[in-house]
C-alpha positions as CSV (number, residue, x, y, z in Angstrom):
1,X,324.0,62.9,132.1
2,X,321.0,63.1,134.1
3,X,317.9,65.3,132.7
4,X,317.4,67.5,135.5
5,X,317.8,70.9,133.8
6,X,321.1,71.3,134.9
7,X,324.5,71.2,132.9
8,X,326.9,68.6,135.1
9,X,329.5,69.1,132.8
10,X,331.5,71.5,134.9
11,X,331.6,69.1,137.9
12,X,334.9,68.8,139.6
13,X,336.6,65.2,139.4
14,X,334.9,62.9,141.8
15,X,331.5,65.0,142.0
16,X,328.6,62.4,141.4
17,X,326.4,62.9,138.4
18,X,323.6,64.2,140.4
19,X,325.9,67.0,141.9
20,X,325.5,65.7,145.8
21,X,321.8,66.6,145.3
22,X,320.6,62.8,146.7
23,X,324.0,61.6,147.6
24,X,325.8,64.3,149.4
25,X,323.9,65.2,153.2
26,X,320.7,63.3,154.1
27,X,318.2,64.1,157.2
28,X,316.9,61.2,158.9
29,X,313.3,62.5,160.8
30,X,313.7,60.7,164.2
31,X,310.6,59.1,164.0
32,X,311.8,57.1,160.9
33,X,314.0,55.3,162.7
34,X,314.8,51.9,161.7
35,X,314.3,49.0,164.6
36,X,315.2,46.2,162.4
37,X,319.1,46.0,163.9
38,X,320.6,44.0,166.4
39,X,319.1,43.9,169.7
40,X,320.4,43.4,173.4
41,X,317.7,42.3,176.4
42,X,316.5,45.2,177.9
43,X,316.6,47.9,175.7
44,X,315.5,49.2,172.2
45,X,318.5,50.1,169.8
46,X,317.0,51.9,166.4
47,X,319.4,52.8,163.9
48,X,319.2,56.3,162.0
49,X,322.9,56.4,160.2
50,X,324.3,52.9,158.4
51,X,325.0,51.1,155.1
52,X,321.6,50.6,154.6
53,X,320.0,53.5,155.2
54,X,322.4,55.9,154.0
55,X,325.1,54.0,152.3
56,X,327.4,55.0,155.6
57,X,331.1,53.5,155.3
58,X,333.0,53.8,158.6
59,X,329.9,54.8,161.2
60,X,326.8,53.6,162.8
61,X,324.5,55.8,165.0
62,X,321.4,55.7,166.6
63,X,319.4,56.1,169.5
64,X,318.8,53.6,172.6
65,X,315.7,53.6,175.2
66,X,316.0,51.6,178.1
67,X,312.9,51.5,180.0
68,X,312.8,53.0,183.6
69,X,314.7,50.4,186.4
70,X,315.7,48.2,183.6
71,X,318.9,46.8,182.4
72,X,320.5,45.4,179.3
73,X,321.9,41.9,179.4
74,X,325.8,41.8,179.2
75,X,327.3,42.0,175.8
76,X,330.3,43.6,173.5
77,X,330.4,44.5,170.3
78,X,333.6,43.3,168.7
79,X,336.0,45.5,167.7
80,X,334.0,48.2,167.4
81,X,334.3,51.8,169.3
82,X,331.2,53.1,170.7
83,X,330.2,56.5,171.6
84,X,327.2,56.9,174.1
85,X,325.8,60.5,174.4
86,X,323.0,60.8,177.1
87,X,320.0,62.8,176.4
88,X,317.7,62.2,179.4
89,X,317.8,59.8,182.7
90,X,321.0,58.5,184.5
91,X,322.8,55.8,182.7
92,X,324.8,53.5,185.4
93,X,327.3,51.4,182.9
94,X,328.9,47.9,184.7
95,X,331.8,46.6,182.5
96,X,334.5,44.1,182.6
97,X,334.7,40.0,183.0
98,X,332.0,39.9,185.7
99,X,331.1,43.6,185.1
100,X,332.7,44.3,188.4
101,X,333.1,47.9,187.6
102,X,330.5,50.8,187.6
103,X,330.3,54.3,186.8
104,X,327.3,56.5,185.9
105,X,326.7,59.3,183.5
106,X,323.5,62.1,182.9
107,X,321.9,64.4,180.4
108,X,325.0,65.9,178.4
109,X,327.4,63.0,179.4
110,X,329.8,61.0,177.0
111,X,330.1,57.3,177.7
112,X,333.3,55.6,175.5
113,X,333.1,51.9,175.0
114,X,336.1,50.2,174.0
115,X,336.5,47.3,171.6
116,X,335.6,43.6,173.1
117,X,335.0,45.5,176.6
118,X,331.8,43.5,178.2
119,X,329.4,45.6,179.4
120,X,325.8,46.2,180.7
121,X,323.7,49.4,180.7
122,X,321.5,50.0,183.4
123,X,318.9,52.8,183.8
124,X,319.5,54.0,187.1
125,X,316.1,56.1,187.5
126,X,313.1,54.7,188.6
127,X,310.6,56.2,187.1
128,X,312.3,58.2,183.7
129,X,313.0,56.1,180.7
130,X,316.9,56.6,179.6
131,X,317.6,58.0,176.3
132,X,320.8,57.9,174.6
133,X,322.3,58.4,171.0
134,X,324.5,55.9,170.3
135,X,327.6,55.9,167.7
136,X,329.9,53.0,166.8
137,X,332.7,52.8,164.0
138,X,331.8,50.8,161.5
139,X,328.2,50.5,159.5
140,X,326.9,47.4,160.8
141,X,325.8,47.0,164.7
142,X,328.1,44.1,165.6
143,X,326.6,42.8,169.5
144,X,327.5,39.7,171.2
145,X,325.1,39.0,174.1
146,X,327.5,37.7,176.8
147,X,326.0,34.9,179.6
148,X,328.2,36.3,182.6
149,X,327.6,36.2,186.0
150,X,328.4,39.5,187.6
151,X,329.8,40.6,190.9
152,X,327.7,41.3,193.9
153,X,329.1,44.9,194.5
154,X,331.0,46.5,191.3
155,X,334.2,49.0,192.1
156,X,333.1,52.3,191.3
157,X,335.8,53.8,188.8
158,X,335.8,57.7,188.7
159,X,336.6,58.8,185.5
160,X,340.5,60.2,185.5
161,X,342.7,61.2,182.7
162,X,346.1,62.4,182.5
163,X,344.2,66.2,182.4
164,X,341.6,65.3,185.2
165,X,342.6,63.5,188.4
166,X,340.7,61.6,190.8
167,X,339.1,63.3,193.4
168,X,341.7,63.5,196.4
169,X,344.6,62.3,194.7
């Protein structure tokens, strides 16, 4: 038993010996993120939540910054699902085997990237850094950088689901 002045004999089954004090909720200060994570040329990823930092079992979370007028190399994240939340700036996503599709997102928008989808993030702003929060469906950041010859003019793809129809449909 830990010697912290508390009686831990009445803890519910499955409760760690510290009563969740150090193994429960964690706060990771924004200025203490870890850049020692998988990188793609053109962006700066920093980990906040992963196996090494907090013992996360099923998710990875961190931030992504892309400089004004910059873009990443083409890449995918293997079997992982990714969610990108745009904090600041304008994100232009290109995806497909030849990056032939495109869509844009701004502050407050979410972007979903399914497993194995070749994609590229582009900062659509010429003067503002693109700042995003990134969450992945595993505790390590899988990144497979690709050598893709992009098409000249990608096809714009409006967001459509069973509830939201394309404009003019």
